[in-house]
MARZASE-499909 format. One record per residue (C-alpha): residue in three letters; y, z, x; residue number from 0. Coordinates in Angstrom, 2 decimals, decimal comma. Last residue first. Layout:
N
(ketor 'ALA'; (Y; Z; X); NUM)
...
//
This chain:
405
(ketor 'GLN'; (-30,22; 2,33; -7,71); 404)
(ketor 'PHE'; (-26,75; 2,45; -9,25); 403)
(ketor 'ASP'; (-27,22; 0,32; -12,39); 402)
(ketor 'LYS'; (-30,77; 1,74; -12,71); 401)
(ketor 'LEU'; (-29,26; 5,13; -13,60); 400)
(ketor 'ASP'; (-27,65; 3,95; -16,82); 399)
(ketor 'PHE'; (-24,26; 2,54; -17,69); 398)
(ketor 'LEU'; (-22,79; 2,03; -21,16); 397)
(ketor 'LYS'; (-20,61; -1,00; -20,63); 396)
(ketor 'GLN'; (-17,18; -2,31; -19,65); 395)
(ketor 'GLU'; (-17,32; -3,00; -15,93); 394)
(ketor 'TYR'; (-14,50; -1,42; -13,93); 393)
(ketor 'ASN'; (-11,64; -3,83; -13,30); 392)
(ketor 'THR'; (-8,76; -1,37; -13,38); 391)
(ketor 'PHE'; (-5,05; -1,60; -14,22); 390)
(ketor 'ARG'; (-5,68; -4,14; -16,98); 389)
(ketor 'GLN'; (-3,03; -6,70; -17,91); 388)
(ketor 'ALA'; (-2,54; -6,95; -21,67); 387)
(ketor 'GLY'; (-0,78; -10,04; -23,01); 386)
(ketor 'LYS'; (0,93; -13,11; -21,56); 385)
(ketor 'LYS'; (4,44; -11,70; -21,72); 384)
(ketor 'THR'; (3,09; -8,49; -20,20); 383)
(ketor 'VAL'; (2,13; -5,11; -21,66); 382)
(ketor 'ILE'; (0,52; -3,15; -18,83); 381)
(ketor 'PHE'; (-2,97; -1,68; -19,19); 380)
(ketor 'SER'; (-5,27; 1,33; -19,23); 379)
(ketor 'GLU'; (-8,76; 0,65; -20,54); 378)
(ketor 'SER'; (-11,39; 2,76; -22,29); 377)
(ketor 'ILE'; (-15,12; 2,76; -23,00); 376)
(ketor 'VAL'; (-16,32; 5,88; -24,83); 375)
(ketor 'ILE'; (-19,43; 7,24; -26,53); 374)
(ketor 'GLY'; (-20,03; 10,63; -28,16); 373)
(ketor 'TYR'; (-23,08; 12,69; -29,11); 372)
(ketor 'ASN'; (-24,75; 14,72; -31,85); 371)
(ketor 'GLN'; (-22,37; 14,57; -34,81); 370)
(ketor 'LEU'; (-20,33; 11,59; -33,64); 369)
(ketor 'TRP'; (-17,33; 11,26; -31,36); 368)
(ketor 'LEU'; (-16,37; 7,61; -31,04); 367)
(ketor 'ALA'; (-13,94; 6,62; -28,31); 366)
(ketor 'PRO'; (-11,37; 3,85; -28,78); 365)
(ketor 'ILE'; (-9,37; 4,79; -25,68); 364)
(ketor 'CYS'; (-6,49; 2,38; -25,09); 363)
(ketor 'HIS'; (-4,30; 3,89; -22,37); 362)
(ketor 'PHE'; (-0,84; 2,36; -22,36); 361)
(ketor 'THR'; (1,92; 0,95; -20,17); 360)
(ketor 'MET'; (5,22; -0,63; -21,28); 359)
(ketor 'ASN'; (6,28; -3,47; -19,02); 358)
(ketor 'GLU'; (7,14; -5,86; -21,87); 357)
(ketor 'LYS'; (7,69; -4,17; -25,20); 356)
(ketor 'LEU'; (5,37; -2,74; -27,83); 355)
(ketor 'ILE'; (7,04; -2,03; -31,17); 354)
(ketor 'ASN'; (6,88; 1,31; -32,97); 353)
(ketor 'LYS'; (5,51; 0,79; -36,47); 352)
(ketor 'ASP'; (2,83; 3,51; -36,38); 351)
(ketor 'GLY'; (1,35; 3,45; -39,90); 350)
(ketor 'LYS'; (-2,31; 3,47; -38,86); 349)
(ketor 'ARG'; (-2,75; 4,42; -35,23); 348)
(ketor 'PHE'; (-2,08; 3,14; -31,72); 347)
(ketor 'SER'; (0,30; 5,88; -30,73); 346)
(ketor 'THR'; (3,94; 6,56; -29,91); 345)
(ketor 'THR'; (6,16; 8,97; -27,99); 344)
(ketor 'LEU'; (4,06; 11,64; -26,29); 343)
(ketor 'GLU'; (4,26; 10,12; -22,75); 342)
(ketor 'GLY'; (0,62; 10,93; -22,02); 341)
(ketor 'TRP'; (-0,39; 12,09; -18,54); 340)
(ketor 'THR'; (-0,83; 15,61; -19,85); 339)
(ketor 'PRO'; (-0,95; 19,38; -19,17); 338)
(ketor 'PRO'; (0,31; 19,47; -16,51); 337)
(ketor 'TYR'; (2,48; 16,75; -15,01); 336)
(ketor 'GLY'; (1,88; 13,04; -15,44); 335)
(ketor 'ILE'; (4,27; 10,11; -15,11); 334)
(ketor 'GLY'; (2,99; 7,00; -16,86); 333)
(ketor 'ILE'; (1,01; 6,66; -20,06); 332)
(ketor 'PRO'; (1,55; 5,46; -23,64); 331)
(ketor 'TYR'; (-1,08; 6,18; -26,33); 330)
(ketor 'GLY'; (-4,25; 4,67; -27,73); 329)
(ketor 'ILE'; (-7,08; 4,75; -30,26); 328)
(ketor 'ARG'; (-5,78; 7,26; -32,81); 327)
(ketor 'SER'; (-8,22; 9,40; -34,80); 326)
(ketor 'ASP'; (-10,14; 8,62; -38,02); 325)
(ketor 'LYS'; (-12,89; 6,37; -36,67); 324)
(ketor 'LYS'; (-15,38; 4,49; -38,85); 323)
(ketor 'VAL'; (-18,41; 2,29; -38,12); 322)
(ketor 'GLY'; (-20,13; 0,21; -40,82); 321)
(ketor 'TYR'; (-20,75; -2,69; -38,44); 320)
(ketor 'LYS'; (-18,10; -5,02; -39,87); 319)
(ketor 'SER'; (-15,87; -1,94; -40,06); 318)
(ketor 'ILE'; (-15,78; -1,88; -36,25); 317)
(ketor 'ILE'; (-13,90; -5,17; -36,00); 316)
(ketor 'LYS'; (-11,45; -4,61; -38,83); 315)
(ketor 'LYS'; (-10,65; -1,10; -37,59); 314)
(ketor 'TRP'; (-9,86; -2,27; -34,07); 313)
(ketor 'THR'; (-7,46; -4,95; -35,31); 312)
(ketor 'ASN'; (-5,86; -2,39; -37,65); 311)
(ketor 'GLU'; (-5,33; -0,04; -34,74); 310)
(ketor 'LEU'; (-3,54; -2,81; -32,85); 309)
(ketor 'GLU'; (-1,39; -3,73; -35,85); 308)
(ketor 'HIS'; (-0,38; -0,10; -36,45); 307)
(ketor 'GLY'; (0,51; 0,36; -32,78); 306)
(ketor 'THR'; (2,96; -2,47; -33,23); 305)
(ketor 'VAL'; (3,19; -6,02; -31,89); 304)
(ketor 'GLY'; (6,44; -7,37; -30,47); 303)
(ketor 'PRO'; (5,48; -7,82; -26,82); 302)
(ketor 'LYS'; (1,79; -8,75; -26,62); 301)
(ketor 'VAL'; (-1,54; -7,02; -27,19); 300)
(ketor 'LYS'; (-3,98; -8,69; -29,60); 299)
(ketor 'ASN'; (-6,48; -9,60; -26,86); 298)
(ketor 'LEU'; (-6,49; -5,97; -25,72); 297)
(ketor 'VAL'; (-7,26; -4,82; -29,27); 296)
(ketor 'GLY'; (-10,15; -7,25; -29,68); 295)
(ketor 'ASN'; (-11,29; -6,18; -26,23); 294)
(ketor 'LEU'; (-11,55; -2,58; -27,36); 293)
(ketor 'GLY'; (-13,29; -3,52; -30,61); 292)
(ketor 'GLU'; (-15,93; -5,57; -28,83); 291)
(ketor 'ARG'; (-16,45; -2,85; -26,23); 290)
(ketor 'ILE'; (-16,78; -0,19; -28,92); 289)
(ketor 'ILE'; (-19,30; -2,33; -30,79); 288)
(ketor 'LYS'; (-21,27; -2,86; -27,58); 287)
(ketor 'SER'; (-21,35; 0,90; -26,98); 286)
(ketor 'LEU'; (-22,70; 1,38; -30,51); 285)
(ketor 'GLU'; (-25,46; -1,14; -29,87); 284)
(ketor 'LYS'; (-26,55; 0,69; -26,74); 283)
(ketor 'ILE'; (-26,56; 4,00; -28,62); 282)
(ketor 'LYS'; (-28,74; 2,62; -31,42); 281)
(ketor 'LYS'; (-31,11; 0,89; -28,96); 280)
(ketor 'PRO'; (-31,88; 4,16; -27,21); 279)
(ketor 'ALA'; (-30,58; 4,44; -23,64); 278)
(ketor 'ARG'; (-33,21; 4,32; -20,89); 277)
(ketor 'GLY'; (-32,61; 7,23; -18,54); 276)
(ketor 'THR'; (-29,68; 9,36; -17,51); 275)
(ketor 'PHE'; (-27,13; 7,52; -19,65); 274)
(ketor 'ILE'; (-23,68; 6,87; -18,12); 273)
(ketor 'CYS'; (-20,39; 6,90; -20,00); 272)
(ketor 'ARG'; (-16,93; 5,49; -19,18); 271)
(ketor 'ALA'; (-13,27; 6,54; -19,33); 270)
(ketor 'LEU'; (-10,27; 5,49; -17,21); 269)
(ketor 'PRO'; (-6,79; 7,00; -16,99); 268)
(ketor 'VAL'; (-3,98; 5,60; -14,82); 267)
(ketor 'HIS'; (-1,43; 8,17; -13,68); 266)
(ketor 'TYR'; (1,94; 8,04; -11,93); 265)
(ketor 'ARG'; (2,67; 11,35; -10,18); 264)
(ketor 'HIS'; (3,15; 9,61; -6,79); 263)
(ketor 'LYS'; (-0,22; 7,89; -7,16); 262)
(ketor 'ALA'; (-2,76; 9,22; -9,62); 261)
(ketor 'GLY'; (-6,24; 8,17; -10,72); 260)
(ketor 'GLY'; (-7,48; 9,44; -14,04); 259)
(ketor 'MET'; (-10,59; 10,81; -15,70); 258)
(ketor 'GLU'; (-12,63; 10,55; -18,87); 257)
(ketor 'ILE'; (-16,34; 11,06; -18,20); 256)
(ketor 'TYR'; (-19,19; 11,19; -20,75); 255)
(ketor 'PHE'; (-22,65; 11,89; -19,32); 254)
(ketor 'ILE'; (-25,21; 10,88; -21,97); 253)
(ketor 'GLU'; (-28,64; 12,49; -21,64); 252)
(ketor 'ASN'; (-32,11; 10,94; -21,34); 251)
(ketor 'LYS'; (-33,46; 12,91; -18,36); 250)
(ketor 'LYS'; (-31,75; 16,18; -17,52); 249)
(ketor 'LEU'; (-28,63; 16,81; -15,48); 248)
(ketor 'LYS'; (-28,50; 20,19; -13,79); 247)
(ketor 'GLU'; (-26,23; 22,80; -15,33); 246)
(ketor 'GLU'; (-23,17; 23,93; -13,35); 245)
(ketor 'THR'; (-20,87; 22,99; -16,22); 244)
(ketor 'TRP'; (-18,56; 20,08; -17,04); 243)
(ketor 'SER'; (-15,48; 20,38; -19,23); 242)
(ketor 'LEU'; (-14,57; 19,93; -22,90); 241)
(ketor 'HIS'; (-11,96; 17,68; -24,48); 240)
(ketor 'PRO'; (-13,70; 15,10; -26,66); 239)
(ketor 'ALA'; (-16,36; 17,13; -28,52); 238)
(ketor 'SER'; (-19,43; 15,08; -29,55); 237)
(ketor 'CYS'; (-20,14; 14,69; -25,84); 236)
(ketor 'PHE'; (-21,23; 18,34; -25,88); 235)
(ketor 'LYS'; (-24,52; 17,22; -27,42); 234)
(ketor 'GLY'; (-25,53; 15,60; -24,13); 233)
(ketor 'VAL'; (-23,07; 16,01; -21,26); 232)
(ketor 'MET'; (-19,29; 16,39; -21,21); 231)
(ketor 'ALA'; (-16,61; 15,59; -18,64); 230)
(ketor 'ASN'; (-12,92; 15,58; -19,50); 229)
(ketor 'PRO'; (-11,44; 15,26; -16,04); 228)
(ketor 'PRO'; (-9,01; 17,89; -14,79); 227)
(ketor 'LYS'; (-5,30; 17,55; -15,56); 226)
(ketor 'CYS'; (-2,12; 16,50; -13,78); 225)
(ketor 'THR'; (-4,03; 14,66; -11,07); 224)
(ketor 'PHE'; (-4,17; 15,76; -7,47); 223)
(ketor 'THR'; (-3,43; 13,20; -4,76); 222)
(ketor 'GLY'; (-4,68; 9,85; -3,55); 221)
(ketor 'GLY'; (-4,12; 7,84; -0,38); 220)
(ketor 'ILE'; (-4,13; 4,07; -0,71); 219)
(ketor 'GLU'; (-5,51; 1,69; 1,95); 218)
(ketor 'ASN'; (-8,94; 3,22; 2,64); 217)
(ketor 'THR'; (-9,14; 4,26; -1,00); 216)
(ketor 'GLY'; (-8,14; 7,56; -2,54); 215)
(ketor 'MET'; (-8,84; 10,88; -0,86); 214)
(ketor 'THR'; (-7,78; 13,04; -3,78); 213)
(ketor 'THR'; (-9,17; 10,87; -6,59); 212)
(ketor 'TYR'; (-12,15; 10,30; -4,30); 211)
(ketor 'ARG'; (-13,06; 13,94; -3,72); 210)
(ketor 'ASN'; (-12,35; 14,73; -7,36); 209)
(ketor 'LEU'; (-15,06; 12,27; -8,45); 208)
(ketor 'GLU'; (-17,53; 13,71; -5,93); 207)
(ketor 'ALA'; (-16,77; 17,23; -7,16); 206)
(ketor 'ILE'; (-17,24; 15,93; -10,70); 205)
(ketor 'VAL'; (-20,78; 14,82; -9,89); 204)
(ketor 'ASP'; (-21,50; 18,11; -8,12); 203)
(ketor 'CYS'; (-20,26; 20,04; -11,16); 202)
(ketor 'GLN'; (-22,80; 18,30; -13,41); 201)
(ketor 'ARG'; (-25,61; 19,48; -11,15); 200)
(ketor 'VAL'; (-28,05; 16,83; -9,93); 199)
(ketor 'GLY'; (-31,62; 17,16; -11,26); 198)
(ketor 'VAL'; (-31,68; 13,74; -12,93); 197)
(ketor 'ASP'; (-29,14; 11,54; -11,23); 196)
(ketor 'VAL'; (-25,39; 10,93; -11,21); 195)
(ketor 'LYS'; (-23,80; 10,58; -7,76); 194)
(ketor 'GLU'; (-23,37; 6,80; -8,09); 193)
(ketor 'MET'; (-21,52; 7,50; -11,33); 192)
(ketor 'ALA'; (-18,99; 9,70; -9,53); 191)
(ketor 'LYS'; (-18,50; 7,14; -6,77); 190)
(ketor 'LYS'; (-17,81; 4,35; -9,28); 189)
(ketor 'MET'; (-15,40; 6,50; -11,29); 188)
(ketor 'ALA'; (-13,53; 7,44; -8,11); 187)
(ketor 'LEU'; (-13,24; 3,83; -6,98); 186)
(ketor 'ASN'; (-11,77; 2,52; -10,24); 185)
(ketor 'ALA'; (-9,45; 5,51; -10,63); 184)
(ketor 'ILE'; (-8,09; 4,97; -7,10); 183)
(ketor 'LYS'; (-7,49; 1,28; -7,80); 182)
(ketor 'GLY'; (-5,72; 2,19; -11,04); 181)
(ketor 'ALA'; (-3,46; 4,68; -9,24); 180)
(ketor 'SER'; (-2,41; 1,88; -6,89); 179)
(ketor 'LYS'; (-1,56; -0,31; -9,88); 178)
(ketor 'MET'; (0,41; 2,63; -11,27); 177)
(ketor 'TYR'; (2,44; 2,94; -8,07); 176)
(ketor 'THR'; (3,30; -0,76; -8,12); 175)
(ketor 'LEU'; (4,13; -0,51; -11,81); 174)
(ketor 'GLU'; (6,71; 2,17; -11,04); 173)
(ketor 'GLN'; (8,25; -0,06; -8,39); 172)
(ketor 'SER'; (8,45; -3,00; -10,81); 171)
(ketor 'SER'; (10,22; -0,78; -13,34); 170)
(ketor 'LYS'; (8,42; 0,69; -16,32); 169)
(ketor 'ILE'; (9,49; 0,62; -19,96); 168)
(ketor 'MET'; (8,32; 3,90; -21,51); 167)
(ketor 'ARG'; (10,58; 6,24; -19,55); 166)
(ketor 'VAL'; (13,56; 5,75; -21,89); 165)
(ketor 'TRP'; (11,47; 6,98; -24,83); 164)
(ketor 'ASN'; (10,41; 10,05; -22,83); 163)
(ketor 'VAL'; (14,04; 10,89; -22,02); 162)
(ketor 'LEU'; (14,91; 11,46; -25,69); 161)
(ketor 'LEU'; (11,45; 12,93; -26,33); 160)
(ketor 'PHE'; (12,87; 16,28; -27,58); 159)
(ketor 'ALA'; (16,66; 16,14; -27,80); 158)
(ketor 'ASN'; (17,09; 18,72; -30,60); 157)
(ketor 'LEU'; (20,73; 19,68; -30,87); 156)
(ketor 'PHE'; (22,52; 22,90; -29,89); 155)
(ketor 'LYS'; (26,18; 23,30; -30,76); 154)
(ketor 'ALA'; (28,05; 25,36; -28,20); 153)
(ketor 'ASN'; (30,47; 28,16; -29,13); 152)
(ketor 'PRO'; (27,82; 30,90; -28,99); 151)
(ketor 'LEU'; (26,75; 30,00; -25,41); 150)
(ketor 'GLY'; (25,01; 33,14; -24,11); 149)
(ketor 'LYS'; (23,30; 33,89; -27,43); 148)
(ketor 'ILE'; (22,23; 30,27; -27,89); 147)
(ketor 'LEU'; (21,02; 30,00; -24,30); 146)
(ketor 'ILE'; (19,15; 33,32; -24,19); 145)
(ketor 'ASP'; (17,31; 32,54; -27,45); 144)
(ketor 'HIS'; (16,42; 29,05; -26,30); 143)
(ketor 'TRP'; (14,89; 30,30; -23,06); 142)
(ketor 'LYS'; (12,99; 32,97; -24,97); 141)
(ketor 'ALA'; (11,55; 30,42; -27,39); 140)
(ketor 'THR'; (10,25; 28,43; -24,45); 139)
(ketor 'TYR'; (11,03; 24,98; -23,11); 138)
(ketor 'TYR'; (8,15; 24,05; -20,81); 137)
(ketor 'TYR'; (5,67; 22,55; -23,28); 136)
(ketor 'ASP'; (8,46; 20,53; -24,89); 135)
(ketor 'ASP'; (9,14; 20,92; -28,60); 134)
(ketor 'MET'; (12,85; 21,78; -28,44); 133)
(ketor 'GLU'; (13,83; 19,55; -25,53); 132)
(ketor 'VAL'; (17,49; 20,60; -25,52); 131)
(ketor 'GLY'; (20,70; 18,69; -26,30); 130)
(ketor 'ILE'; (24,02; 20,48; -25,92); 129)
(ketor 'ASN'; (27,05; 19,57; -28,01); 128)
(ketor 'LYS'; (29,94; 21,00; -26,02); 127)
(ketor 'ARG'; (31,82; 24,29; -26,21); 126)
(ketor 'GLU'; (30,25; 25,88; -23,10); 125)
(ketor 'LEU'; (30,78; 22,81; -20,94); 124)
(ketor 'LYS'; (33,63; 24,11; -18,81); 123)
(ketor 'LYS'; (31,60; 23,53; -15,61); 122)
(ketor 'SER'; (31,64; 27,25; -14,75); 121)
(ketor 'LYS'; (30,49; 27,97; -18,30); 120)
(ketor 'ILE'; (27,43; 25,78; -17,83); 119)
(ketor 'PHE'; (26,66; 27,59; -14,56); 118)
(ketor 'ASP'; (26,97; 30,98; -16,23); 117)
(ketor 'VAL'; (24,54; 29,97; -18,97); 116)
(ketor 'LEU'; (22,17; 28,59; -16,31); 115)
(ketor 'TYR'; (22,19; 31,94; -14,50); 114)
(ketor 'ASP'; (21,33; 33,70; -17,74); 113)
(ketor 'MET'; (18,60; 31,08; -18,20); 112)
(ketor 'PRO'; (17,14; 32,27; -14,87); 111)
(ketor 'HIS'; (16,53; 35,67; -16,51); 110)
(ketor 'ILE'; (17,86; 39,19; -16,00); 109)
(ketor 'LYS'; (16,49; 42,65; -16,76); 108)
(ketor 'GLN'; (12,68; 42,28; -16,88); 107)
(ketor 'SER'; (12,69; 40,18; -13,72); 106)
(ketor 'ALA'; (9,98; 37,64; -12,96); 105)
(ketor 'VAL'; (12,39; 35,52; -10,88); 104)
(ketor 'TYR'; (16,13; 36,27; -11,24); 103)
(ketor 'HIS'; (16,02; 38,32; -8,03); 102)
(ketor 'ASP'; (15,16; 35,08; -6,21); 101)
(ketor 'PRO'; (18,73; 33,78; -6,29); 100)
(ketor 'TYR'; (19,52; 30,57; -8,24); 99)
(ketor 'PRO'; (19,69; 27,26; -6,42); 98)
(ketor 'VAL'; (21,90; 24,34; -7,54); 97)
(ketor 'ILE'; (21,12; 20,92; -6,09); 96)
(ketor 'ASN'; (23,98; 18,69; -7,22); 95)
(ketor 'ASN'; (26,37; 19,60; -4,42); 94)
(ketor 'LYS'; (23,62; 19,10; -1,83); 93)
(ketor 'ASP'; (23,12; 15,40; -2,65); 92)
(ketor 'LEU'; (20,68; 14,14; -5,27); 91)
(ketor 'PHE'; (17,92; 11,55; -4,74); 90)
(ketor 'ALA'; (15,28; 14,27; -5,05); 89)
(ketor 'THR'; (12,16; 14,72; -2,88); 88)
(ketor 'PHE'; (12,99; 16,44; 0,41); 87)
(ketor 'LYS'; (16,25; 18,13; -0,58); 86)
(ketor 'ALA'; (14,65; 19,17; -3,85); 85)
(ketor 'GLY'; (11,88; 20,87; -1,88); 84)
(ketor 'VAL'; (14,49; 23,06; -0,18); 83)
(ketor 'ALA'; (15,86; 23,95; -3,62); 82)
(ketor 'ASP'; (12,41; 25,42; -4,25); 81)
(ketor 'MET'; (13,17; 28,59; -2,26); 80)
(ketor 'LYS'; (16,35; 29,08; -4,27); 79)
(ketor 'ARG'; (14,70; 28,78; -7,67); 78)
(ketor 'GLY'; (16,01; 25,97; -9,83); 77)
(ketor 'ILE'; (18,94; 23,95; -11,12); 76)
(ketor 'TRP'; (18,87; 20,19; -10,54); 75)
(ketor 'TYR'; (22,21; 18,70; -11,52); 74)
(ketor 'PRO'; (22,53; 15,13; -12,72); 73)
(ketor 'TYR'; (24,99; 12,65; -11,19); 72)
(ketor 'LYS'; (27,85; 10,66; -12,68); 71)
(ketor 'GLU'; (29,62; 13,50; -14,48); 70)
(ketor 'SER'; (31,43; 13,62; -17,85); 69)
(ketor 'LEU'; (28,39; 12,63; -19,91); 68)
(ketor 'SER'; (26,67; 15,72; -18,51); 67)
(ketor 'ILE'; (23,06; 15,78; -17,35); 66)
(ketor 'LEU'; (21,42; 19,09; -16,49); 65)
(ketor 'VAL'; (17,97; 19,32; -14,90); 64)
(ketor 'MET'; (16,27; 22,66; -15,40); 63)
(ketor 'GLN'; (14,04; 25,17; -13,68); 62)
(ketor 'PRO'; (12,25; 28,24; -15,00); 61)
(ketor 'THR'; (9,33; 29,52; -12,91); 60)
(ketor 'TYR'; (5,85; 28,08; -13,33); 59)
(ketor 'PHE'; (7,57; 24,72; -12,84); 58)
(ketor 'SER'; (7,48; 25,16; -9,07); 57)
(ketor 'TRP'; (4,65; 22,84; -8,11); 56)
(ketor 'GLY'; (7,16; 20,44; -6,60); 55)
(ketor 'ASP'; (8,45; 16,94; -7,28); 54)
(ketor 'TYR'; (12,17; 16,28; -7,70); 53)
(ketor 'GLY'; (12,72; 12,54; -8,06); 52)
(ketor 'THR'; (15,93; 13,08; -10,04); 51)
(ketor 'LEU'; (15,63; 11,49; -13,49); 50)
(ketor 'TYR'; (11,90; 10,71; -13,61); 49)
(ketor 'PHE'; (10,91; 13,92; -11,83); 48)
(ketor 'GLN'; (12,97; 15,99; -14,25); 47)
(ketor 'ASN'; (11,37; 14,07; -17,13); 46)
(ketor 'ALA'; (7,89; 14,87; -15,85); 45)
(ketor 'PRO'; (8,86; 18,50; -15,18); 44)
(ketor 'SER'; (10,02; 18,80; -18,83); 43)
(ketor 'ALA'; (12,98; 21,21; -19,13); 42)
(ketor 'VAL'; (15,83; 18,70; -19,35); 41)
(ketor 'LEU'; (19,14; 20,12; -20,60); 40)
(ketor 'LEU'; (21,39; 17,33; -21,91); 39)
(ketor 'VAL'; (25,14; 17,76; -22,25); 38)
(ketor 'ASP'; (27,51; 15,76; -24,48); 37)
(ketor 'ILE'; (25,01; 14,86; -27,22); 36)
(ketor 'ASN'; (26,26; 12,85; -30,23); 35)
(ketor 'ASN'; (22,89; 11,11; -30,65); 34)
(ketor 'LYS'; (24,19; 7,67; -29,72); 33)
(ketor 'SER'; (26,02; 9,23; -26,77); 32)
(ketor 'MET'; (22,85; 10,90; -25,51); 31)
(ketor 'LYS'; (20,92; 7,65; -25,82); 30)
(ketor 'LEU'; (23,52; 5,92; -23,67); 29)
(ketor 'LYS'; (23,41; 8,84; -21,24); 28)
(ketor 'VAL'; (19,65; 8,41; -20,87); 27)
(ketor 'LYS'; (20,10; 4,75; -19,98); 26)
(ketor 'LYS'; (22,75; 5,66; -17,39); 25)
(ketor 'VAL'; (20,52; 8,32; -15,86); 24)
(ketor 'ARG'; (17,73; 5,77; -15,47); 23)
(ketor 'ASP'; (20,11; 3,26; -13,89); 22)
(ketor 'LEU'; (21,29; 6,03; -11,54); 21)
(ketor 'TYR'; (17,72; 6,65; -10,42); 20)
(ketor 'GLU'; (17,13; 2,93; -9,87); 19)
(ketor 'LYS'; (20,35; 2,59; -7,87); 18)
(ketor 'LYS'; (19,45; 5,54; -5,65); 17)
(ketor 'SER'; (16,28; 3,67; -4,75); 16)
(ketor 'PHE'; (12,87; 5,00; -5,66); 15)
(ketor 'LEU'; (10,13; 7,13; -4,09); 14)
(ketor 'ILE'; (12,11; 9,17; -1,58); 13)
(ketor 'GLU'; (12,26; 9,21; 2,23); 12)
(ketor 'ASN'; (14,42; 11,99; 3,64); 11)
(ketor 'GLY'; (17,77; 11,30; 5,33); 10)
(ketor 'PHE'; (19,51; 14,21; 3,59); 9)
(ketor 'SER'; (21,57; 11,82; 1,44); 8)
(ketor 'ASN'; (18,35; 10,28; 0,08); 7)
(ketor 'LYS'; (16,25; 7,55; 1,65); 6)
(ketor 'PHE'; (14,37; 4,57; 0,23); 5)
(ketor 'PHE'; (11,92; 3,10; 2,71); 4)
(ketor 'ASN'; (8,80; 2,65; 0,60); 3)
(ketor 'LYS'; (5,41; 2,25; 2,23); 2)
(ketor 'LYS'; (3,46; -0,87; 1,31); 1)
(ketor 'MET'; (0,00; 0,00; 0,00); 0)
//
């Protein structure tokens, strides 16, 4: 992978150019203006990363990015020891990296939001319309309570997903990172499935998968993903979000794996199943139906179609075989921080009229979770003028042991 050579004001290499970051901020400001928001407080680590480049495992303590319509650059406000990390990863200069003292951390008397209240007052923004990410995982009830009590003359507005919608259309540099993540996902899935055998512990298979998502390929180094794989065996495959155990694999079981490759926080998910023996005809036929439906959806993808249309394409195909599915079959992907690589904005489901646009990226996962087992074949892709462009090239099938022997 070609190394980037963008540098911030501290001389440190960063992931995107200053121009790209400022273009992102400009797009967010346009949405702020349309929603009558003067000041935006960004709690989501994924959105903070998108707007500033800041990337550290520091979101277990309060931190915030502040964007004001009256200022060109955002402010990153966080713990003093983590301000050093901002100098290494963010595009901001020192005046826009605002550290709060460590005595605010885990204190029963004062809170980092008290510091933020004082900062907002120092900028004469305490009477403005302030947008906050009300439903974000990282914006707590206590944070909101401190802010509204500390800023009684401000009007607080819900700005949840405001930045997420801007993030959906990817730049060429973002797509480069996602294509790298796809190559890592491809390799890691292959190595995990090669490890599968009767008598092998489930955890050893996932250890092999994690080894390759971290190590990457010979050309592309990997890193940690924002969430562990969903990995279920046998009857547990009927539940979509469980984890592996230390149990040894038995003959004639399905091993269901949904995982992701990551490059610079950009994620590409991939899901496949392997059968530890000779799969029954019924299960083989079901996997073929899923593959047919998946590719019907991918063939339908183009700028201008909606999630509703894609789900309807899937439904028409599977209904020919008497198969039903009542959950969504896809969602947008990109930057991932715990607990998700999903962008939370739209879905491939009945009634979703949001329009797909060029350079949006999605994970189509038309899995079927039945009473005694589950089957999945998924694809992550880019929306292009010509249709869906896959991030991986992993074979679409229900695998069995003989495929790797």
